[in-house]
C-alpha positions as CSV (number, residue, x, y, z in Angstrom):
1,M,-134.1,-125.3,140.9
2,D,-132.6,-121.9,141.5
3,I,-132.8,-119.1,138.9
4,S,-129.2,-118.2,139.5
5,I,-128.1,-121.4,137.7
6,L,-129.7,-120.2,134.6
7,F,-128.0,-116.8,134.9
8,K,-124.7,-118.6,135.4
9,M,-125.2,-120.7,132.2
10,A,-126.1,-117.5,130.3
11,A,-123.0,-115.8,131.6
12,I,-120.9,-118.7,130.5
13,G,-122.4,-118.6,127.1
14,I,-121.8,-114.8,126.7
15,I,-118.2,-115.1,127.9
16,I,-117.5,-118.0,125.5
17,T,-119.1,-116.1,122.6
18,V,-117.0,-113.0,123.3
19,I,-113.8,-115.1,123.5
20,C,-114.7,-117.0,120.3
21,Q,-115.3,-113.7,118.5
22,I,-112.0,-112.3,119.6
23,L,-110.2,-115.5,118.6
24,K,-111.9,-115.5,115.2
25,K,-110.9,-111.9,114.5
26,S,-107.3,-112.8,115.2
27,D,-107.4,-115.8,112.8
28,R,-107.4,-118.4,115.5
29,D,-110.4,-120.4,114.3
30,D,-109.1,-123.7,115.6
31,I,-108.7,-122.4,119.2
32,A,-112.1,-120.7,118.9
33,T,-113.7,-124.0,118.1
34,L,-111.9,-125.6,121.0
35,V,-113.1,-122.9,123.4
36,S,-116.7,-123.3,122.2
37,I,-116.5,-127.1,122.8
38,V,-115.1,-126.6,126.3
39,G,-117.9,-124.1,127.1
40,L,-120.5,-126.7,125.8
41,V,-119.0,-129.4,128.0
42,I,-119.0,-127.2,131.1
43,V,-122.7,-126.3,130.6
44,L,-123.6,-130.0,129.8
45,A,-121.8,-131.1,133.0
46,V,-124.0,-128.6,135.0
47,V,-127.1,-129.9,133.3
48,V,-126.3,-133.5,133.9
49,G,-125.7,-132.8,137.5
50,M,-129.1,-131.1,137.7
51,I,-130.8,-134.0,136.0
52,G,-129.2,-136.4,138.5
53,D,-130.5,-134.3,141.4
54,L,-134.0,-134.3,139.7
55,F,-134.0,-138.1,139.6
56,Q,-132.8,-138.3,143.2
57,E,-135.6,-136.0,144.3
58,I,-138.2,-138.1,142.3
59,K,-136.8,-141.2,143.9
60,T,-137.2,-139.7,147.3
61,I,-140.7,-138.4,146.7
62,F,-142.1,-141.7,145.5
63,G,-140.0,-143.9,147.8
64,L,-138.5,-145.8,145.0
65,S,-135.3,-147.8,145.4
66,W,-133.6,-148.7,142.2
């Protein structure tokens, strides 16, 4: 795992937070909620990909074939 992935996830979180705060200040709470959900889905997609890579690596290390 590379540390840059964690920095990218943190950057996505900071950007989403700033966008949500701006939208909430302009009385766009519904769009702010949608933006936060989209940010969560993006980060979860990255995490699921990393977990898939982890299982593939474990399978390779132990010589398992599922």
